[in-house]
N, C-alpha and C positions, 0 to 999 in steps of 0.2 A: 624400285622397279623402274625400268626404262621402257619406253615404247619405241617400236621400230615399224617400218613398213616395207613391203616388197616392191612398192611403186616409187621409182626414183622421182617422178614429178611431184608426188605427194610429199616426199621428203624435202624437196627444194621449196615447195610452197610453205611448209611449216617453218623451214629455216629462214625464210625471207618475209613472212607475213607481217611481222612486227618490226618497228624501227629498232635497229641494233645499237647497242652502246659501245660495242667493240669495233675494230676496223673491218670485220668481215663476219659473215654467217658461216656455220660449220655444218656439214652433213657427214656423218660417219657411215662407212660401208662395212658391214659385218658379214663374214662368211663362216658360219659355224659348221663344225663337223657333226656327224650324227650323235656322237657322245655328248655334245653340248646341248642337245635338245631333250627337254623333259617329255617323256612319252606320256600319252594321255592316261595310261593305266598306273603311272607311278604316283608317288606320294604328293601331298599338297606342295605347291611351288614355294610356299612360305616357310617350309620346314626343311629346306635343302641344305646340303653341306658344302656346296660350291655353286658358283654362278651357273645358271641354266637358262636356255631359251625355251619359251613355250607359246603355243598358239591357243588363246582362250576359246572357250565355247563362244560362238558368234551369236550373242544375244542382243547386240546393239548395232545399228547401222554405222554408228560412230567408229566401231571397230572393223566391221566388214568392208565398208567403203574404202578405207585406206589400206586394206589388206594387212591389218594389224597383228603384230607379234610383240612379245614382251620378254625382257630379261629380268630374272629375279636374282638377287645377290645375297650371299650369306652375310648375316649381321655379325660383326666381330664382337668380341667380349667387351670392348669399349663402347659398344652401341653405335659404332660408326660403320661406314662402308668403304671399301677400297674404291678408288676411281677405276672404272672398268678398263679404260685404256692403259692403265699402269700394270695390269695383271699379266705376268709373263705368259700364262697359258693362252692368252688371246692376242699377244703381240703380233703374230703373223696372220691373224684373222681380221684385223681392223685396218681400215684405210681412212685417213682424215682428209676431207676435201673442204676447201675454203672458197667462199664466194663474196665478192665485194658488195 
């Protein structure tokens, strides 16, 4: 599961809050289609057959303050996950931004 925010400033804060070991910090911009979003009435996000975006019930300020969303990803038979940015379905929906 990956967490996302609707707030660009929150994303930048999380990307730069700790000292990085790489040359830069990364913020991914994700623009899902309606079909990518798990509707509230649908099944458990952990039983999905493909990667989906969902907005959890806001039971914690830790989630509501940063306008939190999550992506759940199908577990492969090898008990691994595909890297989200390598999935063809999302190629045109993701933008990688880097910050020194």
